[in-house]
C-alpha positions in Angstrom: 0.1 0.1 0.0 2.5 2.7 0.7 4.8 1.5 -2.7 0.9 2.4 -4.3 1.1 5.7 -2.6 5.0 6.2 -3.2 4.8 5.6 -7.2 1.5 8.2 -7.0 3.1 10.8 -5.6 6.1 10.5 -8.0 3.8 10.5 -10.5 1.8 13.6 -9.7 5.2 15.1 -9.4 6.2 14.0 -12.4 2.9 15.9 -14.2 3.3 18.6 -12.0 7.1 19.3 -13.2 5.9 18.9 -17.0 3.4 21.4 -17.0 5.4 24.1 -15.7 8.8 23.1 -17.8 9.5 25.8 -20.1 7.7 24.9 -23.5 11.3 24.3 -25.7 9.2 24.2 -29.4 9.5 27.8 -31.3 11.1 29.6 -28.0 13.2 32.0 -29.5 16.6 32.9 -27.8 17.3 34.4 -24.3 13.9 33.7 -23.7 12.1 32.0 -21.5 8.9 30.3 -22.8 6.5 28.5 -20.4 2.2 27.6 -20.3 1.6 28.2 -16.6 -0.1 29.8 -15.3 -0.7 31.0 -19.0 1.2 30.5 -21.8 3.8 33.8 -21.5 7.2 34.5 -23.2 9.5 36.2 -20.9 12.3 38.2 -23.2 12.8 41.0 -20.2 16.3 42.5 -19.6 18.2 40.6 -22.6 19.8 43.2 -24.0 17.4 42.8 -27.1 17.8 45.3 -30.1 14.7 43.8 -31.8 11.6 42.0 -31.2 11.8 38.7 -32.1 10.1 36.8 -34.8 9.6 33.1 -33.5 7.3 33.8 -31.1 5.0 31.0 -30.0 1.4 31.3 -31.4 0.0 30.4 -28.4 1.7 32.6 -26.0 -1.1 34.9 -24.0 1.8 37.4 -22.7 4.8 38.5 -23.7 6.9 40.3 -21.8 10.4 42.5 -23.3 10.7 45.4 -21.2 13.8 46.7 -20.2 15.4 45.6 -23.2 17.1 47.9 -26.0 14.2 47.5 -28.9 13.6 50.6 -31.0 10.9 50.0 -33.5 7.4 48.0 -33.4 6.3 46.6 -36.5 3.2 45.9 -37.8 4.3 42.1 -38.4 5.8 41.9 -34.9 2.6 40.3 -33.9 0.3 39.4 -36.3 0.8 35.6 -35.7 -0.4 35.9 -31.6 -3.7 36.5 -31.7 -4.4 35.1 -28.2 -1.9 37.6 -26.8 -3.4 39.7 -23.3 -0.8 41.1 -21.7 2.0 43.0 -23.8 4.9 44.8 -21.8 7.4 46.9 -23.6 8.4 49.4 -20.8 11.7 50.8 -20.4 13.3 50.2 -24.0 14.3 52.9 -26.7 11.5 52.6 -29.1 10.8 55.3 -31.6 8.7 54.3 -33.9 5.1 52.1 -33.5 4.1 51.3 -37.5 0.7 52.0 -38.0 -1.6 48.6 -37.2 1.6 47.4 -34.8 -1.2 45.8 -32.2 -3.9 45.1 -35.4 -5.7 41.6 -34.6 -4.8 41.2 -31.1 -8.9 42.2 -30.5 -7.8 39.6 -26.4 -5.2 42.3 -25.5 -6.3 43.8 -22.4 -3.0 45.0 -21.0 -0.2 47.0 -22.8 2.6 49.2 -21.2 4.6 50.8 -23.2 5.8 53.6 -20.8 8.9 54.8 -20.5 10.1 55.1 -23.8 11.3 58.7 -23.9 12.1 58.9 -27.6 9.0 57.8 -28.8 7.4 61.6 -28.8 4.7 60.6 -31.7 2.5 57.7 -31.6 -0.1 57.4 -34.7 -3.4 58.1 -34.7 -4.4 54.2 -35.5 -2.1 53.0 -33.1 -4.7 51.1 -30.8 -7.7 50.5 -33.4 -9.5 47.6 -32.8 -8.4 46.8 -29.2 -11.7 46.6 -28.0 -11.1 45.7 -24.4 -8.3 46.5 -23.7 -8.6 48.2 -20.2 -5.1 48.9 -19.1 -2.6 51.5 -21.5 0.3 52.8 -20.1 2.3 55.9 -21.9 4.2 57.6 -19.3 7.8 59.2 -19.5 7.4 58.9 -23.5 8.3 62.4 -24.6 5.1 63.2 -25.6 4.5 66.5 -26.3 1.1 65.8 -27.9 -1.8 63.1 -29.0 -3.2 62.7 -31.9 -6.9 63.1 -33.1 -9.0 60.3 -32.2 -5.7 58.0 -30.9 -8.4 56.1 -27.8 -11.3 56.0 -30.6 -13.2 53.0 -29.7 -11.2 51.8 -26.8 -14.6 51.4 -25.0 -13.2 48.9 -22.1 -10.2 51.0 -20.8 -10.3 51.6 -17.3 -6.9 52.7 -16.3 -5.2 55.1 -18.6 -1.5 56.2 -17.6 -0.3 59.7 -19.2 1.8 61.1 -16.7 5.5 62.3 -16.8 5.0 63.6 -20.9 5.7 67.0 -21.8 2.0 67.6 -23.2 1.0 70.8 -23.4 -2.8 70.5 -24.5 -5.2 68.2 -25.2 -7.8 67.7 -28.0 -11.1 68.5 -27.0 -13.2 65.1 -27.1 -9.9 63.0 -26.6 -11.2 60.6 -24.0 -14.7 60.5 -25.8 -14.8 57.0 -25.7 -13.6 55.8 -22.5 -16.9 56.0 -20.6 -15.5 53.2 -18.6 -12.4 54.6 -17.6 -12.1 55.2 -13.9 -8.7 56.6 -13.1 -6.6 59.2 -15.7 -3.4 60.2 -14.8 -2.1 63.5 -16.5 0.1 64.8 -13.8 3.6 66.4 -14.7 2.9 67.6 -17.9 2.8 71.1 -19.1 -0.7 71.4 -19.6 -2.2 75.1 -19.5 -5.9 75.0 -19.5 -8.7 72.6 -18.9 -11.2 73.4 -22.0 -14.8 72.8 -21.3 -14.9 69.4 -23.7 -11.6 68.5 -22.7 -12.7 65.7 -20.4 -16.2 65.2 -22.2 -17.3 61.6 -21.6 -15.6 60.3 -18.7 -19.0 59.5 -17.0 -17.3 56.9 -14.9 -14.1 58.9 -13.8 -12.9 58.1 -10.3 -9.4 59.7 -10.0 -8.4 62.5 -12.1 -4.5 63.3 -11.1 -3.8 67.1 -12.9 -1.2 68.3 -10.0 2.2 69.6 -11.1 1.2 71.1 -14.6 1.2 74.6 -15.4 -2.6 75.0 -15.3 -3.8 78.7 -15.1 -7.4 78.2 -16.5 -10.1 75.7 -15.6 -13.0 76.2 -18.0 -16.5 77.0 -16.3 -18.2 73.4 -17.9 -14.6 71.5 -18.1 -15.7 68.8 -15.0 -19.4 68.9 -16.4 -19.1 64.5 -17.3 -17.4 63.3 -14.1 -19.9 63.1 -11.8 -18.8 60.2 -10.2 -15.0 61.4 -9.7 -13.8 60.9 -6.4 -10.4 62.2 -6.5 -9.0 65.3 -8.3 -5.2 66.6 -7.3 -4.7 70.0 -8.9 -2.1 71.2 -6.7 1.4 72.8 -7.9 -0.3 74.2 -10.7 -0.2 78.0 -12.0 -3.8 78.5 -10.6 -5.0 81.8 -8.8 -9.0 81.4 -9.6 -11.7 78.6 -9.6 -15.4 79.0 -10.8 -17.3 77.1 -7.8 -19.8 76.9 -11.0 -16.9 74.6 -12.5 -17.4 72.5 -9.4 -20.6 71.8 -9.5 -20.6 68.8 -10.9 -18.3 66.8 -9.3 -21.3 65.3 -6.5 -19.2 62.5 -5.8 -15.8 64.2 -4.8 -14.5 63.0 -1.6 -10.3 64.4 -1.9 -8.9 67.5 -3.6 -5.6 68.8 -3.6 -5.8 72.4 -4.2 -2.0 73.9 -2.8 0.6 75.0 -4.1 -0.9 77.6 -6.5 -1.4 81.3 -6.3 -5.0 81.8 -5.3 -6.0 85.5 -5.3 -8.7 85.9 -2.3 -11.1 89.1 -2.7 -14.5 88.9 -4.3 -13.7 86.4 -6.8 -12.8 84.0 -4.8 -16.1 84.4 -3.6 -17.8 81.3 -5.5 -15.2 78.7 -4.8 -16.0 79.9 -1.2 -19.3 79.6 -0.9 -18.8 76.2 -2.9 -16.6 74.9 0.0 -19.4 75.9 2.8 -21.0 72.8 1.1 -18.2 70.5 0.4 -18.0 67.5 2.5 -14.7 65.7 1.4 -11.7 67.0 2.1 -9.1 69.1 1.0 -5.6 70.3 1.2 -5.9 74.0 2.3 -6.0 76.7 -0.1 -3.1 79.9 0.5 -3.9 83.3 -0.1 -1.2 85.0 -2.4 -3.4 88.4 -2.6 -4.6 90.4 -1.1 -1.5 91.2 1.6 -3.9 91.2 4.3 -4.5 87.5 3.7 -1.0 86.1 2.8 -0.8 82.8 4.2 -4.1 82.1 5.0 -6.1 79.1 4.0 -9.0 80.6 1.7 -11.5 78.4 3.2 -11.3 80.0 6.8 -11.6 83.2 5.7 -14.6 85.2 6.6 -17.4 86.9 4.4 -15.8 90.5 4.6 -12.4 89.5 4.3 -13.6 89.1 0.4 -15.2 92.3 0.3 -14.0 94.1 -3.0 -11.5 93.2 -5.5 -7.9 93.9 -7.0 -7.5 96.3 -9.8 -6.2 94.8 -13.0 -5.0 96.7 -16.0 -6.7 96.0 -19.0 -4.8 93.8 -21.5 -5.8 91.6 -24.7 -5.9 88.4 -24.0 -8.3 85.8 -22.9 -7.7 85.5 -19.3 -7.1 89.0 -17.8 -7.8 87.9 -14.3 -5.0 85.6 -14.5 -1.6 87.2 -16.4 -2.2 90.4 -16.1 0.2 92.7 -14.1 -1.0 94.0 -10.6 0.4 96.6 -8.4 0.2 100.7 -7.3 3.0 103.0 -7.4 4.1 104.7 -4.2 4.1 108.4 -5.2 7.5 109.6 -4.9 6.6 112.9 -3.1 4.8 110.9 0.4 8.1 109.0 0.7 10.8 110.4 3.7 14.2 111.0 2.4 15.5 107.7 4.1 12.7 105.8 2.0 13.9 107.5 -1.7 16.5 104.8 -1.7 13.9 101.9 -2.4 12.0 103.4 -5.4 12.0 101.2 -8.1 12.5 103.4 -11.2 10.9 102.0 -15.0 14.3 101.1 -16.0 14.9 98.1 -13.4 11.0 96.5 -14.7 11.3 94.0 -16.3 9.6 93.9 -20.1 6.4 93.1 -20.3 6.7 90.7 -23.2 7.9 88.4 -20.3 5.5 88.5 -17.9 4.0 85.0 -18.7 7.8 83.4 -18.9 7.7 82.3 -15.6 10.5 79.1 -15.7 8.4 76.2 -14.3 10.3 73.4 -12.5 9.5 69.9 -12.3 10.6 70.6 -8.5 7.8 71.3 -6.0 9.9 73.1 -3.2 12.0 75.1 -5.8 8.4 75.9 -7.9 6.8 77.3 -4.5 10.0 79.3 -4.1 9.5 80.8 -7.5 5.7 81.3 -6.5 6.9 83.2 -3.7 8.6 85.8 -5.6 5.5 86.7 -7.7 3.4 87.9 -4.6 2.8 91.9 -5.2 2.5 94.6 -3.0 -2.1 95.1 -2.5 -3.3 99.1 -2.2 -4.4 98.9 1.5 -8.2 99.6 2.2 -10.0 101.5 5.0 -13.5 100.9 5.7 -14.6 104.3 5.2 -11.6 105.9 3.7 -11.3 106.4 0.0 -8.1 103.7 -1.9 -4.7 104.8 -0.6 -1.8 104.3 -3.3 0.8 102.9 -1.6 2.1 100.2 -3.1 4.9 99.6 -4.7 4.6 99.5 -9.7 5.9 96.0 -9.4 4.4 94.7 -13.3 4.4 91.3 -11.8 1.0 89.2 -12.3 0.9 86.0 -10.6 2.4 84.5 -13.2 5.4 86.8 -13.8 9.1 86.4 -11.7 10.4 89.5 -10.1 14.2 90.2 -11.5 16.8 90.3 -9.0 17.1 94.1 -9.2 13.2 94.4 -7.7 13.8 91.3 -5.2 16.9 93.8 -3.5 14.9 97.0 -4.1 11.7 95.2 -2.2 14.1 94.4 0.9 14.5 98.1 1.3 11.2 99.2 1.8 10.7 100.8 4.9 8.1 98.5 7.0 5.7 101.4 7.6 4.3 101.0 4.1 3.7 97.4 4.5 1.4 97.3 7.3 -0.5 94.2 6.2 -3.4 95.6 9.2 -5.5 97.8 8.1 -6.3 99.1 11.5 -3.3 100.5 11.9 -2.2 101.3 8.6 -0.3 104.7 8.2 -2.4 107.6 8.3 -1.3 110.5 5.8 -1.4 114.0 6.7 -1.1 115.4 3.1 -2.0 114.2 -0.1 0.4 114.7 -2.7 -0.2 116.6 -6.0 -1.2 115.0 -8.8 1.5 116.3 -10.8 4.4 114.8 -10.4 7.7 116.0 -8.9 11.0 115.1 -8.9 13.0 114.1 -5.8 14.6 117.3 -5.3 10.7 118.7 -5.3 9.5 116.7 -2.8 9.4 118.7 0.8 7.5 117.6 4.0 5.3 119.7 6.0 4.5 123.4 6.1 8.3 124.1 7.7 9.6 123.1 4.5 8.0 124.5 2.2 8.4 128.2 3.9 12.4 127.5 4.2 12.3 127.0 0.3 10.4 129.8 -0.4 12.9 131.9 1.9 15.8 129.7 -0.3 14.4 131.5 -3.6 13.5 134.7 -1.6 16.9 136.1 -0.5 18.7 135.6 -3.6 16.4 137.2 -5.7 16.5 140.5 -3.0 20.0 140.9 -3.2 20.6 140.4 -6.7 17.8 143.4 -7.0 19.9 145.6 -4.5 23.1 144.5 -6.7 20.9 146.2 -10.0 19.3 149.2 -8.5 
């Protein structure tokens, strides 16, 4: 009996070994082919410069990551119709021929991420992949996605597009992706989220747009995102966000908006009102303007903190409130002699063409330091008094960068002129003349005026005596 059990055990082990042993027939060199748990060809980290030509036709999974592949040809996988998983990440792929994945109707997961030389994808590259649920295109050097590139990918649930160079996305790029749940777009260079950029994503659960260059989110941009639970927009260039824009996000639970340049004036009230109804978790929204509210969380402000709006200079352009220079000038005759040395002359101001050329870094800490340099001096507001113009004319909108000269000059300003509490703001004893005066003609007080008249009167008196 024991011998029979022993022989049966050996037979079982033999059968099991035969099932897991590599299938040698037709397996390319430098690859390992096995049949369990699914027929697989594994060729990762083999220094391959091209895709093997003799791929077993029964293969359901192919692993080609971490090689030196450069091209995916239209014939590379033409015989592998049962393929469900294809990994080609971390190669040197620069070109994918049209029809490279044609016929892979059962393909569920495609990873061609971390191919920094890819840059351009054919509009028809993914046609026919109706069962694809995961697509990796991260770190591919992509600056643009062609129109219709995701057309027909009705089963896609996870789309990874982070760490590229995308500047914008065409309207209806994702219109066929009704089943998409995760969309990763962080660390790109997107500037505007348009009304129709995210149209069709009715089941989207997570949207990551942080570390881009977003200055504006249009009012209907989130209209289809009724099931979104997570939205990351931190470390962008946002100054405002409409409360109406956020209204469709009825399922939102996690929101991160920190690291932006929020203007906390009357234009922030709709967003402030929306936060009163928002029941989820949110990061702080650090105010950058006005100076009286710098560093405070927009959500925790009181209603009267949002009275009045900061004046902006009218310029042509679509988003006036986002990239217009701001600031008021300090009249020279209102400064003491010690303060005149800190007056910023117009020669030190940056060229207007450079207002929107602030360099963006991928380092969040360094980016935050750059953002902090763009704070402008806002006019002091008194409840029952007219606005006194005691700010410095910086011409540095929220997206501009101050020059080193400006930074040094700001350090020299009299702290009295930078008082952030309206109740303790210094009162001006005398209004300045509307006519510009030179530094020599800026006189302080009535006594200074009499002394100046005396200095002019006596030379004229002696001159008249001499001539007579």
